[in-house]
GUTORGU-764836 format. One record per atom (N, C-alpha, C): x, z, y; atom name; chain; residue in one letter. Coordinates in Angstrom, 3 decimals. Each point is the difference from the previous one (the first is absolute). Example, Ala and Ser with C-alpha at 12.3 -4.5 7.8 and 13.67 -1.06 7.14 Angstrom:
<atoms>
c1 = 13.190, c3 = 7.800, c2 = -5.690, at = N, ch = A, aa = A;
c1 = -0.890, c3 = 0.000, c2 = 1.190, at = CA, ch = A, aa = A;
c1 = 0.900, c3 = 0.000, c2 = 1.200, at = C, ch = A, aa = A;
c1 = -0.350, c3 = -0.720, c2 = 1.050, at = N, ch = A, aa = S;
c1 = 0.820, c3 = 0.060, c2 = 1.190, at = CA, ch = A, aa = S;
c1 = -0.770, c3 = 0.730, c2 = 1.090, at = C, ch = A, aa = S;
</atoms>
This chain:
<atoms>
c1 = 0.813, c3 = 0.000, c2 = -1.212, at = N, ch = A, aa = M;
c1 = -0.813, c3 = 0.000, c2 = 1.212, at = CA, ch = A, aa = M;
c1 = 0.849, c3 = 0.000, c2 = 1.265, at = C, ch = A, aa = M;
c1 = 1.097, c3 = 0.765, c2 = -0.016, at = N, ch = A, aa = I;
c1 = 0.837, c3 = 0.095, c2 = 1.193, at = CA, ch = A, aa = I;
c1 = 0.590, c3 = -1.377, c2 = 0.348, at = C, ch = A, aa = I;
c1 = 0.428, c3 = -0.758, c2 = -1.016, at = N, ch = A, aa = G;
c1 = 0.547, c3 = -1.334, c2 = 0.246, at = CA, ch = A, aa = G;
c1 = -1.008, c3 = -0.911, c2 = 0.670, at = C, ch = A, aa = G;
c1 = -1.240, c3 = 0.097, c2 = -0.406, at = N, ch = A, aa = T;
c1 = -1.063, c3 = -0.821, c2 = 0.591, at = CA, ch = A, aa = T;
c1 = -0.198, c3 = 0.366, c2 = 1.468, at = C, ch = A, aa = T;
c1 = -0.002, c3 = 1.290, c2 = 0.286, at = N, ch = A, aa = E;
c1 = -0.179, c3 = 0.441, c2 = 1.380, at = CA, ch = A, aa = E;
c1 = 1.144, c3 = -0.500, c2 = 0.888, at = C, ch = A, aa = E;
c1 = 1.236, c3 = 0.077, c2 = -0.524, at = N, ch = A, aa = E;
c1 = 1.139, c3 = -0.503, c2 = 0.768, at = CA, ch = A, aa = E;
c1 = -0.130, c3 = -1.498, c2 = 0.219, at = C, ch = A, aa = E;
c1 = -0.439, c3 = -0.695, c2 = -1.044, at = N, ch = A, aa = G;
c1 = -0.200, c3 = -1.444, c2 = 0.125, at = CA, ch = A, aa = G;
c1 = -1.030, c3 = -0.320, c2 = 1.068, at = C, ch = A, aa = G;
c1 = -1.064, c3 = 0.755, c2 = 0.014, at = N, ch = A, aa = N;
c1 = -1.041, c3 = -0.202, c2 = 1.013, at = CA, ch = A, aa = N;
c1 = 0.533, c3 = 0.295, c2 = 1.394, at = C, ch = A, aa = N;
c1 = 0.831, c3 = 1.035, c2 = 0.103, at = N, ch = A, aa = T;
c1 = 0.594, c3 = 0.349, c2 = 1.287, at = CA, ch = A, aa = T;
c1 = 0.897, c3 = -1.132, c2 = 0.491, at = C, ch = A, aa = T;
c1 = 0.829, c3 = -0.553, c2 = -0.896, at = N, ch = A, aa = D;
c1 = 0.867, c3 = -1.114, c2 = 0.374, at = CA, ch = A, aa = D;
c1 = -0.836, c3 = -1.205, c2 = 0.433, at = C, ch = A, aa = D;
c1 = -1.058, c3 = -0.260, c2 = -0.749, at = N, ch = A, aa = Y;
c1 = -0.877, c3 = -1.127, c2 = 0.335, at = CA, ch = A, aa = Y;
c1 = -0.605, c3 = 0.190, c2 = 1.387, at = C, ch = A, aa = Y;
c1 = -0.509, c3 = 1.206, c2 = 0.255, at = N, ch = A, aa = M;
c1 = -0.591, c3 = 0.280, c2 = 1.312, at = CA, ch = A, aa = M;
c1 = 1.051, c3 = -0.109, c2 = 1.107, at = C, ch = A, aa = M;
c1 = 1.209, c3 = 0.499, c2 = -0.277, at = N, ch = A, aa = F;
c1 = 1.069, c3 = -0.086, c2 = 0.990, at = CA, ch = A, aa = F;
c1 = 0.304, c3 = -1.464, c2 = 0.329, at = C, ch = A, aa = F;
c1 = 0.136, c3 = -0.842, c2 = -1.038, at = N, ch = A, aa = N;
c1 = 0.256, c3 = -1.420, c2 = 0.217, at = CA, ch = A, aa = N;
c1 = -1.150, c3 = -0.658, c2 = 0.747, at = C, ch = A, aa = N;
c1 = -1.205, c3 = 0.385, c2 = -0.348, at = N, ch = A, aa = K;
c1 = -1.176, c3 = -0.561, c2 = 0.664, at = CA, ch = A, aa = K;
c1 = 0.004, c3 = 0.376, c2 = 1.480, at = C, ch = A, aa = K;
c1 = 0.351, c3 = 1.242, c2 = 0.300, at = N, ch = A, aa = I;
c1 = 0.063, c3 = 0.455, c2 = 1.392, at = CA, ch = A, aa = I;
c1 = 1.091, c3 = -0.767, c2 = 0.748, at = C, ch = A, aa = I;
c1 = 1.160, c3 = -0.201, c2 = -0.620, at = N, ch = A, aa = Q;
c1 = 1.091, c3 = -0.733, c2 = 0.642, at = CA, ch = A, aa = Q;
c1 = -0.424, c3 = -1.429, c2 = 0.333, at = C, ch = A, aa = Q;
c1 = -0.660, c3 = -0.664, c2 = -0.939, at = N, ch = A, aa = I;
c1 = -0.458, c3 = -1.363, c2 = 0.238, at = CA, ch = A, aa = I;
c1 = -1.020, c3 = -0.011, c2 = 1.134, at = C, ch = A, aa = I;
c1 = -0.912, c3 = 0.945, c2 = -0.034, at = N, ch = A, aa = T;
c1 = -1.025, c3 = 0.091, c2 = 1.032, at = CA, ch = A, aa = T;
c1 = 0.638, c3 = 0.205, c2 = 1.366, at = C, ch = A, aa = T;
c1 = 1.053, c3 = 0.827, c2 = 0.055, at = N, ch = A, aa = R;
c1 = 0.693, c3 = 0.258, c2 = 1.264, at = CA, ch = A, aa = R;
c1 = 0.644, c3 = -1.290, c2 = 0.523, at = C, ch = A, aa = R;
c1 = 0.642, c3 = -0.760, c2 = -0.893, at = N, ch = A, aa = K;
c1 = 0.611, c3 = -1.271, c2 = 0.402, at = CA, ch = A, aa = K;
c1 = -1.066, c3 = -0.959, c2 = 0.523, at = C, ch = A, aa = K;
c1 = -1.100, c3 = -0.075, c2 = -0.718, at = N, ch = A, aa = E;
c1 = -1.097, c3 = -0.867, c2 = 0.427, at = CA, ch = A, aa = E;
c1 = -0.542, c3 = 0.443, c2 = 1.349, at = C, ch = A, aa = E;
c1 = -0.113, c3 = 1.309, c2 = 0.189, at = N, ch = A, aa = F;
c1 = -0.489, c3 = 0.544, c2 = 1.263, at = CA, ch = A, aa = F;
c1 = 0.908, c3 = -0.405, c2 = 1.160, at = C, ch = A, aa = F;
c1 = 1.305, c3 = 0.127, c2 = -0.206, at = N, ch = A, aa = I;
c1 = 0.970, c3 = -0.370, c2 = 1.045, at = CA, ch = A, aa = I;
c1 = -0.083, c3 = -1.499, c2 = 0.283, at = C, ch = A, aa = I;
c1 = -0.090, c3 = -0.804, c2 = -1.053, at = N, ch = A, aa = L;
c1 = -0.108, c3 = -1.442, c2 = 0.167, at = CA, ch = A, aa = L;
c1 = -1.275, c3 = -0.362, c2 = 0.756, at = C, ch = A, aa = L;
c1 = -1.108, c3 = 0.628, c2 = -0.369, at = N, ch = A, aa = N;
c1 = -1.267, c3 = -0.262, c2 = 0.688, at = CA, ch = A, aa = N;
c1 = 0.069, c3 = 0.402, c2 = 1.465, at = C, ch = A, aa = N;
c1 = 0.623, c3 = 1.131, c2 = 0.282, at = N, ch = A, aa = A;
c1 = 0.138, c3 = 0.457, c2 = 1.381, at = CA, ch = A, aa = A;
c1 = 0.841, c3 = -0.998, c2 = 0.795, at = C, ch = A, aa = A;
c1 = 1.070, c3 = -0.502, c2 = -0.605, at = N, ch = A, aa = H;
c1 = 0.861, c3 = -0.990, c2 = 0.651, at = CA, ch = A, aa = H;
c1 = -0.784, c3 = -1.282, c2 = 0.287, at = C, ch = A, aa = H;
c1 = -0.782, c3 = -0.456, c2 = -0.988, at = N, ch = A, aa = N;
c1 = -0.803, c3 = -1.209, c2 = 0.185, at = CA, ch = A, aa = N;
c1 = -1.055, c3 = 0.193, c2 = 1.078, at = C, ch = A, aa = N;
c1 = -0.631, c3 = 1.170, c2 = 0.034, at = N, ch = A, aa = D;
c1 = -0.994, c3 = 0.296, c2 = 1.029, at = CA, ch = A, aa = D;
c1 = 0.641, c3 = -0.035, c2 = 1.386, at = C, ch = A, aa = D;
c1 = 1.199, c3 = 0.537, c2 = 0.101, at = N, ch = A, aa = L;
c1 = 0.705, c3 = 0.006, c2 = 1.284, at = CA, ch = A, aa = L;
c1 = 0.304, c3 = -1.425, c2 = 0.445, at = C, ch = A, aa = L;
c1 = 0.454, c3 = -0.847, c2 = -0.942, at = N, ch = A, aa = Q;
c1 = 0.280, c3 = -1.390, c2 = 0.341, at = CA, ch = A, aa = Q;
c1 = -1.265, c3 = -0.713, c2 = 0.460, at = C, ch = A, aa = Q;
c1 = -1.117, c3 = 0.227, c2 = -0.683, at = N, ch = A, aa = L;
c1 = -1.272, c3 = -0.601, c2 = 0.395, at = CA, ch = A, aa = L;
c1 = -0.424, c3 = 0.470, c2 = 1.387, at = C, ch = A, aa = L;
c1 = 0.176, c3 = 1.286, c2 = 0.261, at = N, ch = A, aa = A;
c1 = -0.359, c3 = 0.545, c2 = 1.311, at = CA, ch = A, aa = A;
c1 = 0.853, c3 = -0.649, c2 = 1.086, at = C, ch = A, aa = A;
c1 = 1.288, c3 = -0.195, c2 = -0.274, at = N, ch = A, aa = N;
c1 = 0.882, c3 = -0.650, c2 = 0.968, at = CA, ch = A, aa = N;
c1 = -0.437, c3 = -1.433, c2 = 0.253, at = C, ch = A, aa = N;
c1 = -0.381, c3 = -0.723, c2 = -1.063, at = N, ch = A, aa = L;
c1 = -0.480, c3 = -1.368, c2 = 0.163, at = CA, ch = A, aa = L;
c1 = -1.270, c3 = -0.042, c2 = 0.835, at = C, ch = A, aa = L;
c1 = -0.922, c3 = 0.922, c2 = -0.269, at = N, ch = A, aa = E;
c1 = -1.242, c3 = 0.052, c2 = 0.761, at = CA, ch = A, aa = E;
c1 = 0.280, c3 = 0.294, c2 = 1.466, at = C, ch = A, aa = E;
c1 = 0.935, c3 = 0.899, c2 = 0.258, at = N, ch = A, aa = T;
c1 = 0.348, c3 = 0.342, c2 = 1.379, at = CA, ch = A, aa = T;
c1 = 0.569, c3 = -1.228, c2 = 0.712, at = C, ch = A, aa = T;
c1 = 0.907, c3 = -0.715, c2 = -0.679, at = N, ch = A, aa = R;
c1 = 0.575, c3 = -1.205, c2 = 0.591, at = CA, ch = A, aa = R;
c1 = -1.078, c3 = -1.041, c2 = 0.271, at = C, ch = A, aa = R;
c1 = -0.941, c3 = -0.147, c2 = -0.933, at = N, ch = A, aa = S;
c1 = -1.082, c3 = -0.960, c2 = 0.170, at = CA, ch = A, aa = S;
c1 = -0.862, c3 = 0.366, c2 = 1.206, at = C, ch = A, aa = S;
c1 = -0.321, c3 = 1.284, c2 = 0.121, at = N, ch = A, aa = R;
c1 = -0.820, c3 = 0.447, c2 = 1.139, at = CA, ch = A, aa = R;
c1 = 0.732, c3 = -0.224, c2 = 1.316, at = C, ch = A, aa = R;
c1 = 1.311, c3 = 0.285, c2 = 0.015, at = N, ch = A, aa = K;
c1 = 0.780, c3 = -0.213, c2 = 1.218, at = CA, ch = A, aa = K;
c1 = 0.019, c3 = -1.484, c2 = 0.368, at = C, ch = A, aa = K;
c1 = 0.164, c3 = -0.853, c2 = -1.025, at = N, ch = A, aa = K;
c1 = 0.023, c3 = -1.435, c2 = 0.238, at = CA, ch = A, aa = K;
c1 = -1.344, c3 = -0.473, c2 = 0.547, at = C, ch = A, aa = K;
c1 = -1.090, c3 = 0.466, c2 = -0.585, at = N, ch = A, aa = L;
c1 = -1.335, c3 = -0.366, c2 = 0.472, at = CA, ch = A, aa = L;
c1 = -0.233, c3 = 0.500, c2 = 1.424, at = C, ch = A, aa = L;
c1 = 0.453, c3 = 1.221, c2 = 0.280, at = N, ch = A, aa = A;
c1 = -0.157, c3 = 0.563, c2 = 1.343, at = CA, ch = A, aa = A;
c1 = 0.776, c3 = -0.835, c2 = 1.018, at = C, ch = A, aa = A;
c1 = 1.194, c3 = -0.433, c2 = -0.379, at = N, ch = A, aa = K;
c1 = 0.819, c3 = -0.820, c2 = 0.892, at = CA, ch = A, aa = K;
c1 = -0.675, c3 = -1.345, c2 = 0.266, at = C, ch = A, aa = K;
c1 = -0.560, c3 = -0.617, c2 = -1.056, at = N, ch = A, aa = Q;
c1 = -0.706, c3 = -1.274, c2 = 0.159, at = CA, ch = A, aa = Q;
c1 = -1.208, c3 = 0.168, c2 = 0.921, at = C, ch = A, aa = Q;
c1 = -0.742, c3 = 1.083, c2 = -0.196, at = N, ch = A, aa = K;
c1 = -1.175, c3 = 0.277, c2 = 0.823, at = CA, ch = A, aa = K;
c1 = 0.404, c3 = 0.180, c2 = 1.461, at = C, ch = A, aa = K;
c1 = 1.110, c3 = 0.702, c2 = 0.224, at = N, ch = A, aa = K;
c1 = 0.501, c3 = 0.229, c2 = 1.349, at = CA, ch = A, aa = K;
c1 = 0.368, c3 = -1.332, c2 = 0.662, at = C, ch = A, aa = K;
c1 = 0.659, c3 = -0.871, c2 = -0.759, at = N, ch = A, aa = E;
c1 = 0.370, c3 = -1.322, c2 = 0.521, at = CA, ch = A, aa = E;
c1 = -1.248, c3 = -0.807, c2 = 0.348, at = C, ch = A, aa = E;
c1 = -1.018, c3 = 0.060, c2 = -0.851, at = N, ch = A, aa = Q;
c1 = -1.250, c3 = -0.711, c2 = 0.281, at = CA, ch = A, aa = Q;
c1 = -0.628, c3 = 0.521, c2 = 1.282, at = C, ch = A, aa = Q;
c1 = -0.011, c3 = 1.310, c2 = 0.170, at = N, ch = A, aa = C;
c1 = -0.574, c3 = 0.608, c2 = 1.202, at = CA, ch = A, aa = C;
c1 = 0.775, c3 = -0.428, c2 = 1.245, at = C, ch = A, aa = C;
c1 = 1.325, c3 = -0.061, c2 = -0.111, at = N, ch = A, aa = K;
c1 = 0.828, c3 = -0.450, c2 = 1.128, at = CA, ch = A, aa = K;
c1 = -0.344, c3 = -1.434, c2 = 0.378, at = C, ch = A, aa = K;
c1 = -0.150, c3 = -0.878, c2 = -1.008, at = N, ch = A, aa = K;
c1 = -0.350, c3 = -1.395, c2 = 0.253, at = CA, ch = A, aa = K;
c1 = -1.345, c3 = -0.101, c2 = 0.692, at = C, ch = A, aa = K;
c1 = -0.979, c3 = 0.717, c2 = -0.521, at = N, ch = A, aa = I;
c1 = -1.342, c3 = -0.034, c2 = 0.596, at = CA, ch = A, aa = I;
c1 = 0.056, c3 = 0.514, c2 = 1.432, at = C, ch = A, aa = I;
c1 = 0.718, c3 = 1.097, c2 = 0.213, at = N, ch = A, aa = H;
c1 = 0.115, c3 = 0.588, c2 = 1.329, at = CA, ch = A, aa = H;
c1 = 0.684, c3 = -0.977, c2 = 0.971, at = C, ch = A, aa = H;
c1 = 1.063, c3 = -0.650, c2 = -0.455, at = N, ch = A, aa = S;
c1 = 0.712, c3 = -0.934, c2 = 0.876, at = CA, ch = A, aa = S;
c1 = -0.858, c3 = -1.235, c2 = 0.304, at = C, ch = A, aa = S;
c1 = -0.856, c3 = -0.379, c2 = -0.935, at = N, ch = A, aa = N;
c1 = -0.899, c3 = -1.132, c2 = 0.248, at = CA, ch = A, aa = N;
c1 = -1.091, c3 = 0.361, c2 = 0.990, at = C, ch = A, aa = N;
c1 = -0.401, c3 = 1.251, c2 = 0.030, at = N, ch = A, aa = L;
c1 = -1.059, c3 = 0.440, c2 = 0.912, at = CA, ch = A, aa = L;
c1 = 0.508, c3 = 0.170, c2 = 1.426, at = C, ch = A, aa = L;
c1 = 1.278, c3 = 0.307, c2 = 0.156, at = N, ch = A, aa = T;
c1 = 0.535, c3 = 0.258, c2 = 1.346, at = CA, ch = A, aa = T;
c1 = 0.592, c3 = -1.238, c2 = 0.614, at = C, ch = A, aa = T;
</atoms>
């Protein structure tokens, strides 16, 4: 029985280690996605600003 319990403990330990690696990888991927979204929003904001400048210059 003791051998089985140790085996289960090792299995759980390995499972936790894999889960931790996956967690770190997922966090890294989420950060990259957030950075891409931020860049996209900044780019869209810049385009919108340029459009507003054009419209404003055409009105004056």
